[in-house]
C-alpha positions, 0 to 999 in steps of 0.5 A: 422351425429354426435350423438348429431344431432341424439339425437336432431332429436329424441328429436324433434320427441318426442316433435312432438308426444307429441303435437299430442297426446295432441291435440288429447286428447284436441279434444276428451275432447272438443267433449265430453264436447260439447255433455255433454253440449247439454245433460244437456241443453236438460235435458232428462226426465225419461219415464212414465210407467202405469200399465193398467190392469191385467188378473189373470188366477191362483193365488193359494197357496198350501202346503207346502207354494208353490205359483202358479201364471199365469197372463197377464198385459198390461204396457204402457210407454210414452216418455215425451221428445220432443228432445230425443229418448229412446232405451229399450235394456233389460227389465225384468218384474216380480211380487213380493208380500210383497218384495218377487219375486213370478214369473219368469222374462219375457223379453220384446222385445227391442224397440226404443221410439221416441219423445213423443211416446208411447209403449205398452207391454202385457206380461205373467208373471207366476211362478209354485210352487214358494216356499214362506216364511210361513208368506207370505203364511199366509198373502196371505191367509188373503188378499185373504179372505179380497178380496184385494191382493197387488202385485207389477209388476216390471220392471228392465232393461237398457235404452239409450238416443238418441240426434240427432245422439248421443246415450248415454251409458246404464242406469239402469231403475227400475219400480215399479207398485203397483196392487190391485187385488182380488175377491171382487174388483167388480168395476174394474174387469170383468170375462174373461172366468175362469180368472178375468181381473182388470182395473187398470190404475196405475201410476208406480214409475220410477228410472233411 
């Protein structure tokens, strides 16, 4: 066999490889396009979160500007989609006051939420002797004297969407639930031993 024939065979082999590679890439693009099209047609709706209640066991400021908190919340989530499931892969819940985080993050258990399904969590969130800015210490004292303190319960984590057997990549989930608590809010609070439980039923702002 001449060198010319060998070169011809190598060229044919390279053309065949290129065609196979192009066909494989085209097939992958087609599958991804179909999945994307189905996903867009179904139009997934972000979950709805509601902060149902908060039981305050301690919420004390001490010198020098150290805040100790301990409370339990009831947080409900609803999947509004009738054809899409939601995986909650990693959710951390914590509390902030005037933009500063005042508790450690509490990890919620991983879960799957089916179509139109509900999930309820009741985690404890707490922080022991957390340093806060002096102006926050003053503001908290004033709010407690007034009888109403606004804290924000926040959830930060990752979610995935499930459509049939297809599961999407991870999306960032950010939830913000305002909660008004305070000793003078008698209408929505009940004593639970030495603690105070506040019935909130507060809708949360959700970003995905």
